[in-house]
N, C-alpha and C positions, 0 to 999 in steps of 0.2 A: 607520914609514915606511922606516927603514933595513932592517928585515927584508924588506919587500916588494922593495926595490931589490936586496937580496942574492939573493932567489929568482929574480928576472928575470935577474940576471947568471949564476947557475948554469945556468939553463935555456938560455941562449944560448951559453954557453961550456963546457958540460960535455963531457968526453972519455971518460967511463966507459961502455964498451959492455956491461959485464956487470951493470950496476945492475938491481935488481929493478923490474918494471913490472906493475902490477895493472890489470885492466879491470873496470868495473862493468857488469853486464848485468841487465836487468829484463824480466820476462815481459809480453808483450802478448797478453792473453787475452779481454778484453771484446768480446763481439759476434762472436767467431770461429765460434760454433756456428750462426750465421745466414748464414755465407758459403757461397755455392754452389760456388765453385771449391775443389778439393782442396788446391791449393797455398796459397791464402790462408787456408783453414780450419785448416791445421795449426798447432799451437802453435809460437810462435817467441819468441826473446829478442832484445832490442835493446840495443846498446851505448850506455850513458848517461853513462859517465865513465871516467876513468883515475886511477891514483895512481902516482907515482914519488917516490923519496926526495928528489930535488932540487926538483921542481915542486909536490909535494904532490898534493892532490885537485883534479882538473879535471872538472866536470860539464857534459855536453853537453845533458842532458835531466833530467827529474825522476826520482828514484830509484824512487818509487812512481807509475808512469805513470797509472794509472786513478784514483788519489786526486786527482791534480792535473788530469788532462785527460779523465776520463771515458772515453767510447768512442773518443776520438782521431779524430773526424770520420768514423767508419765510416758507411756507408750501410745503414740497417736497412729491411727490408721490413715494411710495414703492410698490414692488410686492413680495409676499411671498407664502409659502405653509406650511401646517401642517406637521411637521416632527420632533417630539421630539427626543432628547432633544435640538435640535438646534432652531426650531421654534415651539412654542406651542400655538395653537389657541383654546381658550375656550370661551364658551358662558354663560353669566350670564342671566338666564331666568327671574329672578326677575326684573333686571334693563334693560332688553332688550338691552344688550351691549356685544360687542365682545372684549375680552381681548387678548393681545399678550404678551407672555413671552418666555422664552428660552434664550440660550446663544446669539443668533443673536440679539434679541431685547434688551438684556442687553447691548450689544455693541452699538446698534443704539441709545439707551437712552444716553449713555455716549458721543457718537459723537454729539447728538443733544444739549447736554449741552455745550460741548467744541466749536462747530461750530455754535451754536445759530440758530437752525432751529426746526420747528415742522414737523410732518409728518402725512400722511394718508396712508392707506394700501389697496391695491388690493390683493385679495386672489385667488390663483390658487387651485382649488379643487383637481387636480391630474396632474401628469406629463405624463399621458397616452394620446398619440396622438389620440386615438379613442374617447376620451371624448371631444365633440364639445362645451360643455357649461361649460368648466372648469374654465373660468375666471369670477370672480364676484367682486362686490364692497364689502365694509365692511358690508353694510346692507344686501346684498344678502348672504353673508357668514352666517349671523345669520338665515336667512330664510332657507338655506339648512341645517344648524345645524352641529355641530361638537361634538365629544365625549369630555365630560369634564374631562375624565381621562387623566392626564398628562403622565401616564406611558404606554399608548398604543403605538404600534409600527407599523406605516405605512411602507409599503415596498416601499420607495422612492429611486429611483436610482439617486444619486447625480452626476453621470457621464454623464447624459443625460439632456440637457436643451431644452425644446420644442421650435419649430420655432416661435410660437406666443409670447413667452416670450422674445426671442431674438429680435423680431420686436419691442416689447414695449420698450426695452432698447435702441436699435439703433435709433429708432424714437424719443427718449427722451420724451416719454409720462410718463416714470417713471425715477426717478433719480438713484435709487439703487435697485439691485436685492437682497432683504433682505432674502436670503436663502443660505445655504451652498451648494457650487458646487465644484466638483473636478477641481483643477487647471490643465487643460489639453491643450495641444498644438492644438488640433483639433478645438478649438473655438477662438484662438488668433487672427484670421483675422476678426472676427466679434465682439468680446468682449474683455474686460480686466478684470483681477481679482485683488482683493486687496491682500495684504500680507496674508499669511496663518493665519487663526484664530485658526486652530486646525490641528493636524496631526494624522491620524488614521491608525493603522496597522491591518493586517488580522490574525485571528487565527481560531480555530475550536472548535466546541461543540461536546462533546462525552458523553457517559454514564459513570457515576462515577464508578470506579472499586469497586466491591463488596468484602466483607470479605469472605474468604474461610471458609469452614466447619471446626469447631474446634473439631470434633469428635475424631480425631487422634492427638490431641494437645500434649498428653504425648509422642508421637513419634517425635515431631518437634525439640526438642533440639539437636538431633543427626541426621546426614544424614544417608542414607541407607548404605553407605560404613562403617560408624562407627558402626552401629548396627551389620553388618555382621562380622566386626572384633571382636566385643565383644562376639558374639556367637562362633566364631572360638577359641577365647582365652579360653572361658569356656570349650569347647569340648577338647581342647588340655591340659588344666591344670588337668583335671580329670585323664587321664591315666598316666600323669607324676607323680602326687601325689601318685597314686596307685603303680606305679613301684618303686618310691623312698622309700615309706613306706614298701613295701613288701620285697624289696631286701636288706634292711638295716641289717647290722650285729648286731646292737644293739637290734634288736627285738628278744626276747627270747621266747615269747609265741605268738601264733597266734590264738587268740580267735575270735569268730564270732562277738563279740560286738565291736571290735576295727576296725581301718581303714585298714583292711586286705582284704576287699571285694570291688569290683569295685562300687557297689551300694552305700556303705557308703561314699566312696571318692566323688562320684558325688553329694550326698546330702550335704556333707561338703563344697565343692567348691561353690555350688549354694547358700547355706546359708551365706557363707562369702561375696559373691557378694551383697547380700541383707542386709548385716550388721546384720545378725542374729547369735545367738549362736548355738552351736551344742551339741549333747549328747555324741559325741565321743571325746576322748582326744588323742592328738598327742604325741606319746611316742618316736619319733625318732628326733634327732637334725637336721638332714638334711631336714626332712619334715617340721620342725618348721621354718627353714630359708626360705624354699620355700613358705610356707603359709604366713609368715611375709611380704615377697615381694609382694605377691598377695593382702594382705590387703592394702598395700601402693597404689598399682594400683587401687584398688577398691575405696580408699579414694579420689584419684584425679578424678576418673570417676564420682563418686556420687556428689562431690562438683561442678564439671563442669555441670553436668546434672541439679542439683537443681538451679544453677544460671541462666542457659539458660531458664529453665522452667518458672522462675519468669518473665523473659523478654518477653517470648511468651504469658504469661498470661496478661501482661500489655499492650503490643502493638499488635493490630490485624494483621493478615496476609492478605494482600490485593492481589487481582487478578492482572494479568499483565495489566499495564496501557498504554494508547496511549497518549504520551505527546509531540511528535514531528511529523512533516509531514513525516519524514523518517519512523516512526512507521506505519503511514497510508499505505505507499507503501509496507511495509513488510506484512501487513495483508490485502492486496488488494483482496484476494480470499474470505475473510470472511465478509468484510464490503463494503458499497458503500458510496459515498460522493456527496454533492451538492455545487456548487459554486454560489455566488450571480450573477444572470443573468445580462448581460450587464454591469458589474461593471468594475472598473479600473483594478481589479485583472485579469479578463479574458483578457483584452486587453494587459496588461503587460506580462502575461505568453506567449501569442502568439508571442510577439516580442523578447523575450530573448532567449538565446541559451542554457540555462540549460535544459538538456534532462529530468531530474527528474521532474521539474515543468511542462514541456510540457506533460509528461506522466500523471501527476496529472490532467491536463486539459482534456486530451483525454479519461480518464477513468471516468470522472464525470457523475453523474446521472442526469436525467431530472426531478427529483421530485421537486414539488413546496414546499415552506416553509409553511406548514399548520399543523393542529393538528395531522394528520396522520404521517407526517415526524418527528414531535417531539416524537411521540410514538415509531417510529422506532429507533430514537436516544437513547431513554431510554432503549429499549430492547438490544442495543448494535449492531444493524445491520446497522446503518447509522450514518453519520457524516455531520454536517453543517459547511461550511467554509464561513466566513463573517467577517465584522468589529468586532473587539473584543468588542467594546462598545455596538453593537447591540446584540451580543451573551450574554453579561451581562444582558441586558434587558430580553432576552428569559429565561435565567437561573433564574432571579429574579421572573418573572411572573409564571414560572412553580413551583417555591418554594412556592409562595403565594397560588397557587391553590391546590397543593398536600401536602404542609407542609413536604415534603421529599427532601433530598439532593440526587437527582437521576442523575443530570447532572453536568458536569465539563467542564472547558475551558482549552485547551492545553497550554503548556508552550511556544511553538514556536510562534513568531510574525514576519511576513514577509511583505515586500512591503509597506512602509510608503506612505500614500495617503494624499496630502495636500489639505485642504479645505479653500475656501475663499468666499467673497461676489463678486457680479457681477456688473460691470459698463460698460459704453460705451467706445469705442475705443478713444484714445487721450483725455480722460477726464481730465480737468484741476484741478479737486479736488482730484484726485487719490493720489498724493504725500502727501497732507495734511492728508487725511484719513489714509494712510499707516503709517504716523508718529504717529498718535494717537493710532493706533492698536499696534505699536511697544512699545509705552509707557505702554499700558495696559498689554502687555506681560511682560515687565520688572518689573512692580510692582506686578505681579501675580494675577491680577484681573480676567483675562480670565480663568485661571486654577481654581480659586476659584468659579467662576460662574458655570463652567461646572461641577465641583464636586457636587455642590448643586443640580443638576438635575439628577445625576446618582444614581442608587440604592446603598444603604449603604451596605458595605461589611458584610457578615455573614460567618458562618462556611462553607457554600457551596462554598465559593470562594477559600478555601484553598485546592489546588490540587498540587500533586507532593511534598508535604511537610510531615514532620513527624506528625502523629496525636497526639493531646493532650491526655495525659493519666494520669492526676493528679487524685489521689484518685480513681483509678479504682476498682470497686466492682466486685469480681469474682462471676459470675452467673452460672446457671445450664448449659448454653451452653459451658462455659469454662471447666466444670467438667464432661461433658457427657462421655468423653473418659475414665476417671477414673472409672466411674460407669460401663462402658462397659467392662473394664478389670476385675472389680469385678464380674460381671455376668458371664464372660467367665471363670474365675477361679472357681467360684461356680459350673458352669456346668461341667467342667472337674473333679472336686472333686466328684460330684454326680455320674458321669460316672465311675470313678475309684472305689468308694465305692460300687457301684452296681456290678461292675465286681468282686470285692473282695467277696461279698456275694455269687455271682454265683459260683465263683471258690471254696469257702469254702463249699458250699452246694454240689458241684460236687465231691470234694475230700472226703467229709464225707460219701456220699452215696457209693462211690467206695470202701472205707475202710470197710463199713458195709457189703457190698456184699462179700468181701474177708474173713470176720470173720464168715460167715455162713458156718456151717459144716453139712454134710448130717447126718441125724439121722438114726441109724441102731438099730433095735430091737434085 
């Protein structure tokens, strides 16, 4: 405390004009290469402190400016393009202001806080080389106008970077390419990429498998072979019962009402299978043993049938699904498919030696991704192969428009594609930015931000899984097969009773003709 008071006293009362005085100066260099003005772009040093024998060291600022303060609130130019969910450009008509959102700008905002800079944005209207006026300032972006719908889906090829944008980055007229680009070796001699901010895999969009007709649901519990075996068992048991009952030594009388006719045995075995009673009584012990065994078989069959029928009533029967790329190749004669044109997938398939994927590329269709192609997908004639995240947007948009779950995404995911931001070659800030991106990945912020922009999962997302069937209400579609059997049985009964009337009438008339005798006077 005394030493501090002494220093203050010397500072206020010193009279030595020849005392040595040192100044501390530090270089302010970060971001100067992106300054457009010659005066501001020149290297400069700033006075950050002094030293005198009496007062000692007095610091006005940090000795290492950029370690403590990063870019020191410099304004950096960025270049971007509208490409949800990565970069979302929306226009507030009331405030005459362009807003920037999306995963990339969430990362840029975090980098701006950590590295202490502000930014302004140049907007690329498209990555189409034919568009000669695609570069615009923030103000021009408002004049051209953008769709305020954040869920629209521009067809932006991240595997292609226009020459004009490359020139802007290499000439350092912009500091960062604030758009996702495929980390590809073909640009490494011109540009550098940050660490991957996301990794996207490819999948395919197909028509959701439809439920099969439930008209023959009552036949579903057993296969065709099982039904055939039951029919054969029924046909075999009738003559066996007839033979055992007729040839038994215990049978003393052979009345027409007992099981001594083939017809009565057939009705008895049929009624036992349907667990019905019969009007005839078995009077032979050997036949009783045979029928007892038959009842046990019928009990097992009926229990199995009823249990399986409940399962088929609860869970719908779905048509054959296409869940893997191998399934696409198997059904190549029935469907066509489209790859994302100029994408990383196309380039990668050409370079690998797997013949199946090369065949997938050679058989691709040249259809464009439009409403007509989506209609073909819904009809089951076409398949779209693209980023899974982009297919989720298509599925979500179609669900919003039609309120129907008619599309599904396959289970296969192939060829992970790394996406990063774009910077100039030998950029001194790349390592610091990569460090910040790594920390954002470690704490899960990048994943959280991306999930916030993706469509929320609904029932349409569940593909290749067991359908939920809690409290399923049996409707007329489930029971139409039963009513069909009822109508069929009623029809055959009417045919039989009609035949009986005809036969009775025929035999009665024939007997009446036989009873007519000639009258002789």
